[in-house]
Legacy VTK file of the C-alpha trace (Angstrom):
# vtk DataFile Version 3.0
C-alpha trace
ASCII
DATASET POLYDATA
POINTS 40 float
129.416 132.638 108.365
125.962 133.309 107.054
125.456 134.267 103.358
122.158 134.796 101.507
121.692 133.255 98.176
119.136 134.152 95.455
115.499 133.147 95.873
115.760 130.670 92.928
118.868 129.052 94.431
117.122 128.751 97.717
114.125 127.249 96.215
116.158 124.722 94.510
117.998 123.797 97.544
114.867 123.284 99.455
113.373 120.995 96.974
116.528 119.000 96.735
116.335 118.448 100.626
112.688 117.909 100.646
113.276 115.207 98.001
115.900 113.531 100.209
118.871 114.171 98.123
120.839 116.073 101.067
119.851 115.919 104.706
120.123 119.667 105.319
121.108 123.050 103.765
124.563 122.634 104.950
125.077 119.455 103.220
123.518 120.765 99.976
125.677 123.741 100.155
128.651 121.719 100.678
128.121 119.620 97.590
127.691 122.735 95.674
131.112 124.281 96.956
132.738 120.779 96.133
131.468 121.113 92.526
132.926 124.474 92.167
136.255 123.345 93.333
136.297 120.486 90.959
135.257 122.545 88.110
137.857 125.269 88.716
LINES 1 41
40 0 1 2 3 4 5 6 7 8 9 10 11 12 13 14 15 16 17 18 19 20 21 22 23 24 25 26 27 28 29 30 31 32 33 34 35 36 37 38 39
């Protein structure tokens, strides 16, 4: 499944990946979804 995200969120994810916090976009998005699951 492919979904678009806002340009601001895309920039944020790219910065996190560039800083080495996540290996790739998929890992960063998986972490974000996990936080939503915990929060809800």
